[in-house]
Every structure is written in C-alpha cells, then in structure tokens.
C-alpha positions as CSV (number, residue, x, y, z in Angstrom):
1,M,87.3,116.8,118.1
2,N,84.0,116.7,116.4
3,E,83.5,114.9,113.1
4,S,84.0,117.9,110.9
5,E,87.3,118.7,112.7
6,I,88.5,115.2,112.3
7,E,87.7,115.1,108.6
8,E,89.5,118.4,108.1
9,N,92.5,117.3,110.1
10,V,92.8,114.1,108.2
11,K,92.5,115.8,104.9
12,R,95.2,118.3,105.8
13,Y,97.5,115.6,107.1
14,W,97.0,113.2,104.1
15,G,97.4,115.7,101.3
16,N,95.9,115.6,97.8
17,I,95.0,112.3,96.1
18,P,95.1,112.6,92.3
19,K,91.9,111.7,90.5
20,I,92.8,109.0,87.9
21,E,90.6,106.5,86.1
22,D,90.7,103.1,87.8
23,S,92.6,101.3,85.0
24,L,96.1,100.1,84.4
25,E,96.4,102.3,81.2
26,A,95.4,105.5,83.0
27,E,97.7,104.7,85.9
28,I,100.7,104.0,83.6
29,K,100.1,107.2,81.7
30,Y,100.0,109.1,85.0
31,L,103.2,107.6,86.2
32,E,105.0,108.2,82.9
33,G,104.0,111.9,83.1
34,L,105.4,112.5,86.7
35,K,108.5,114.8,86.8
36,V,111.0,115.6,89.5
37,A,113.9,118.1,89.7
38,V,117.4,116.6,89.8
39,R,120.4,118.9,90.0
40,G,118.4,121.7,88.3
41,N,117.1,119.4,85.5
42,T,113.5,118.1,85.2
43,V,113.4,114.3,84.7
44,R,110.9,111.6,84.8
45,K,110.2,110.4,88.3
46,Y,110.0,106.7,87.2
47,D,112.0,105.3,84.3
48,D,110.8,102.6,81.9
49,E,112.5,99.8,83.9
50,I,110.5,100.6,87.0
51,I,107.2,101.0,85.2
52,G,107.9,97.9,83.2
53,K,108.4,95.9,86.3
54,Y,105.2,97.3,87.9
55,M,103.3,96.2,84.8
56,S,104.8,92.8,85.0
57,F,103.5,92.4,88.6
58,Y,100.1,93.5,87.4
59,H,99.9,91.2,84.4
60,H,101.0,88.2,86.5
61,E,98.3,89.0,89.0
62,E,101.0,89.6,91.7
63,I,99.8,93.1,92.4
64,R,98.7,92.2,95.9
65,E,100.2,92.9,99.3
66,T,102.8,90.1,98.8
67,P,106.2,90.6,100.3
68,K,107.9,90.8,96.9
69,F,105.5,93.4,95.5
70,M,105.5,95.5,98.7
71,D,109.3,95.6,98.8
72,F,109.3,96.7,95.2
73,I,106.9,99.6,95.6
74,Y,108.6,100.8,98.8
75,S,112.2,100.6,97.5
76,T,111.2,102.5,94.3
77,R,108.9,104.9,96.1
78,L,106.1,103.9,93.7
79,Y,103.8,103.5,96.7
80,E,103.6,107.3,96.8
81,D,101.8,107.5,93.4
82,I,100.2,104.2,92.4
83,S,96.5,103.5,92.7
84,P,94.8,106.6,94.1
85,R,91.9,104.2,94.9
86,T,94.1,102.4,97.4
87,S,95.4,105.7,98.9
88,S,91.8,106.8,99.3
89,Q,90.9,103.6,101.2
90,Y,93.8,104.2,103.6
91,K,92.9,107.8,104.1
92,E,89.3,106.9,104.9
93,S,90.5,104.1,107.2
94,L,92.5,106.7,109.2
95,E,89.4,108.9,109.4
96,I,87.2,106.0,110.6
97,L,89.8,105.0,113.2
98,I,90.2,108.5,114.6
99,K,86.4,108.9,114.9
100,Y,86.1,105.6,116.6
101,W,89.0,106.1,119.1
102,N,88.5,109.9,119.6
103,D,86.8,109.4,123.0
104,K,88.7,106.4,124.2
105,N,91.2,106.5,127.1
106,D,94.9,105.4,127.1
107,L,95.2,103.6,123.8
108,S,98.2,101.3,123.4
109,I,98.3,99.9,119.9
110,L,100.1,97.1,118.1
111,D,100.1,98.0,114.4
112,L,100.9,94.9,112.4
113,G,102.0,95.5,108.8
114,C,102.5,99.2,109.3
115,G,104.1,99.8,105.9
116,V,105.7,103.2,105.6
117,G,103.8,104.5,108.6
118,K,101.4,107.0,107.1
119,I,98.5,105.8,109.2
120,T,100.6,105.1,112.2
121,I,102.1,108.7,112.2
122,G,98.6,110.1,111.5
123,L,97.2,108.4,114.6
124,A,100.1,109.5,116.8
125,L,99.7,113.1,115.7
126,L,95.9,113.4,115.6
127,L,95.0,111.5,118.8
128,D,96.1,112.8,122.1
129,N,94.8,109.7,123.9
130,I,97.4,107.3,122.4
131,K,100.1,106.3,124.9
132,Y,102.2,104.4,122.4
133,I,102.1,102.5,119.2
134,Y,104.3,99.5,118.4
135,A,104.6,99.5,114.6
136,V,105.8,96.3,113.0
137,D,106.6,95.4,109.4
138,R,108.8,92.7,107.8
139,S,109.8,94.9,104.9
140,I,113.2,96.6,105.3
141,P,112.4,99.1,102.5
142,A,109.1,100.0,104.3
143,I,110.8,100.5,107.6
144,D,113.5,102.6,106.0
145,V,110.9,104.9,104.5
146,F,108.9,105.0,107.7
147,K,112.0,106.3,109.5
148,E,112.6,108.9,106.7
149,N,109.0,110.0,107.0
150,K,109.4,110.6,110.8
151,A,112.7,112.5,110.2
152,K,110.9,114.9,107.8
153,L,108.4,116.0,110.4
154,N,108.8,119.4,112.0
155,Y,110.3,119.4,115.5
156,T,107.1,119.3,117.5
157,N,105.6,116.5,115.4
158,Y,108.8,114.6,115.5
159,R,109.0,114.7,119.3
160,T,105.4,113.6,119.5
161,T,106.0,110.5,117.2
162,Q,109.3,109.8,118.9
163,D,107.6,109.6,122.3
164,K,104.7,107.5,121.0
165,V,105.9,105.4,118.1
166,K,108.2,102.4,118.4
167,I,109.2,100.7,115.2
168,L,110.1,97.0,114.8
169,N,111.4,95.4,111.6
170,K,110.1,91.9,112.2
171,D,107.8,89.3,110.7
172,Y,105.0,89.4,113.2
173,T,104.1,85.7,112.6
174,S,107.6,84.5,113.6
175,L,109.0,83.1,116.9
176,E,111.7,85.8,116.6
177,F,109.0,88.5,116.8
178,L,107.4,86.9,119.8
179,K,110.7,86.9,121.7
180,K,111.4,90.5,120.7
181,A,107.9,91.6,121.7
182,K,108.1,89.9,125.1
183,Q,111.4,91.5,125.7
184,H,110.5,95.1,124.6
185,I,106.8,95.4,125.1
186,K,106.6,95.8,128.9
187,N,102.9,96.7,129.2
188,R,100.1,94.7,127.7
189,L,98.6,96.3,124.6
190,N,94.9,96.8,124.5
191,T,94.4,97.2,120.7
192,V,95.8,95.3,117.6
193,L,95.5,97.0,114.3
194,M,95.7,95.2,110.9
195,L,94.8,97.2,107.9
196,F,94.1,95.2,104.8
197,P,95.8,92.1,106.2
198,Q,97.3,89.6,103.8
199,Y,96.3,86.7,106.1
200,N,92.9,85.1,106.3
201,E,90.7,85.2,109.4
202,M,91.8,81.8,110.7
203,E,95.5,82.8,110.7
204,I,94.7,86.2,112.2
205,L,92.7,84.6,115.1
206,K,95.6,82.2,115.7
207,L,97.9,85.2,116.1
208,M,95.5,86.8,118.5
209,K,95.4,83.7,120.7
210,T,99.2,83.4,120.6
211,Y,99.7,87.0,121.5
212,K,97.3,86.7,124.4
213,A,99.0,83.5,125.7
214,E,102.4,85.2,125.6
215,G,101.1,88.3,127.4
216,I,101.9,90.6,124.5
217,I,98.3,91.8,124.4
218,S,95.7,91.8,127.1
219,V,93.0,89.2,127.3
220,N,90.4,91.9,126.5
221,S,92.3,93.4,123.6
222,E,90.3,94.3,120.5
223,L,91.5,93.5,117.0
224,I,90.7,96.2,114.4
225,I,90.8,95.0,110.8
226,S,89.9,96.6,107.5
227,T,89.0,95.1,104.1
228,A,87.7,96.4,100.8
229,Q,85.5,94.8,98.2
230,K,84.5,95.9,94.7
231,L,81.0,97.3,94.6
232,G,79.9,95.5,91.4
233,N,76.1,95.5,91.1
234,L,75.6,95.6,94.9
235,T,75.3,98.6,97.2
236,A,77.8,99.4,99.9
237,E,75.1,98.5,102.5
238,Q,74.5,95.1,100.9
239,I,78.1,94.2,100.7
240,S,78.9,95.3,104.3
241,G,75.8,93.4,105.6
242,S,76.9,90.3,103.8
243,F,80.5,90.6,105.1
244,Q,79.2,91.2,108.6
245,L,77.2,88.0,108.6
246,E,80.0,85.9,107.0
247,I,82.8,87.0,109.4
248,Q,80.6,87.0,112.4
249,E,79.6,83.3,111.8
250,Y,83.3,82.4,111.4
251,V,84.7,84.2,114.4
252,S,81.8,83.2,116.7
253,N,82.8,79.6,116.1
254,Q,86.3,80.5,117.4
255,G,84.9,82.2,120.6
256,Y,85.1,85.8,119.3
257,S,82.6,88.4,118.2
258,Y,82.7,90.8,115.3
259,D,81.2,94.3,115.1
260,M,81.3,96.7,112.1
261,I,82.7,100.0,113.2
262,D,81.9,101.8,109.9
263,Y,81.8,101.2,106.1
264,K,82.2,103.7,103.3
265,A,81.9,103.6,99.5
266,V,85.3,104.7,98.1
267,N,85.4,105.1,94.4
268,K,84.2,101.7,93.0
269,S,84.8,99.7,96.2
270,V,83.4,99.6,99.7
271,L,85.8,100.0,102.6
272,M,84.8,98.1,105.8
273,V,86.5,98.6,109.2
274,G,85.4,96.3,112.1
275,R,86.6,94.9,115.4
276,I,87.0,91.4,116.7
277,M,86.8,90.9,120.4
C-alpha cells in the first residue's frame, strides 16, 4: 500500500470522529444529546448517573488511564464517545504504525494494554505481514468489549482476526502473566506495542528486560511506544525534538536506543510514536 491508500483504509476502518470543542462543558453537552433506539423508543444513550460519575472522575483529576477509570468507560461504553481528541490520537497512531510496518516481514506483536482492540483489529485487518498479535489487558470490561467487537465483524474479517489475534485477560506486569505467556506464546515475539502506556520509562524497560530473560520476546525485539503532549506555545517540531533528546538520554543509560518513528499535531496536542531497541 502507498501512503494515500493507507490513509484512506484507516479512515474507512476508523469511521467518523465528531468535532467537539476540547472542553468538559462541550463534551458533556455532546454526551447528553446522544440518543439511541430501545424497543422502538428513542432514549438518551447515557443517563445522568453515568455522566455525573464521569464528571466526578474529571473533577478529581482521575481522568487518566487508571484501572478504575478505564473499567468505568469500558463497562458503560463511554469510551465510544468521550474525547474525540483522544480518539483522533489513536486513529493517527494506527496510521503511523501501518506506514511504519507496511514493508516489514513476518511481524509478531505483543500488544500490552490493548483496551477494546480497535487498533489491534485494525492492524490485523490492514497489514497482511502480521503473523499474529497477542493482545493483553487487565480490564475484564475491555476484554469483553474486544470480543464483542471481533464478533461483529463480517465473516472474512472475523476469520482474519481469529487466525491472527489471541486475547489474554491478564495484568502484564504480574508473575501470573509471565507464566501464562511462557505457556502459550510458543515463538518469540519480535515487537512489543504500548500505546499511551500508564507506566514510566523505567518500569517499561524493566518489563522489556524481564520479557527477554523469560524468552517471551526475542533479544532484538523493538518496543513501540506512543505519547502525546499539549502544544501550548511550542510547535510540534519543538516538542518532539525535546522529547527525543530527553528519552534518548534516559534509555541510553539503560543500554537502549530511541528513534522517533513519526510525530503529528493532533488538535491541540502533538502525538509522538517512537521505538526503543
């Protein structure tokens, strides 16, 4: 696929992302106005209790990728509609990954923190060179929705994802996961994917070293991570350059190297996708 074909395929797969002002007030107004059909009647998609709890997370500054918050948005399906900015960042991440991996051979991916699998399924459907993806998440609601999303695919796409994607409901930092991975992952994986990880670089590199020592990933596996920062008064180029220097200095002290794969301004933030080797 050339770049324009990739962009069109990702756009078609992802669907429309609503344009909403990046503020809590605008987001709540949008959520309150969403309607769904239930037994022939049109009702609000989210009731006051759900919206009130979401606002509580927001006001207590818990609106991050914490287990409690993520379980809430998955179990209520709020993840489908909140923060178009975040949805745009994930869509652009998928596009960057497909462009980067488009000409690679025999990819075997460990997707840590896969959520509901929108990116995982997109990779499986849009890249023929993926042998398999082990998708891992600790959230039971997320894994339940992931399985539902797979089941909704047409027959051909379902067979593709069924052959390529294996789902594990585990905390990937736990000893239990290590035992499960050693038991079920027969071949060494060559790529680890962590999109917007909730752990810092030190914890992530410790995981990499443990996975390599246990034979879950190969010695030469690359780790793909993404992050996003608000633009503020700086340009996307300035922020990405500063981040590149900062993370490169840290990972080099741990015996790794970091390369920026691509960065892109998304609304009022800059999305950065890079690899650690």
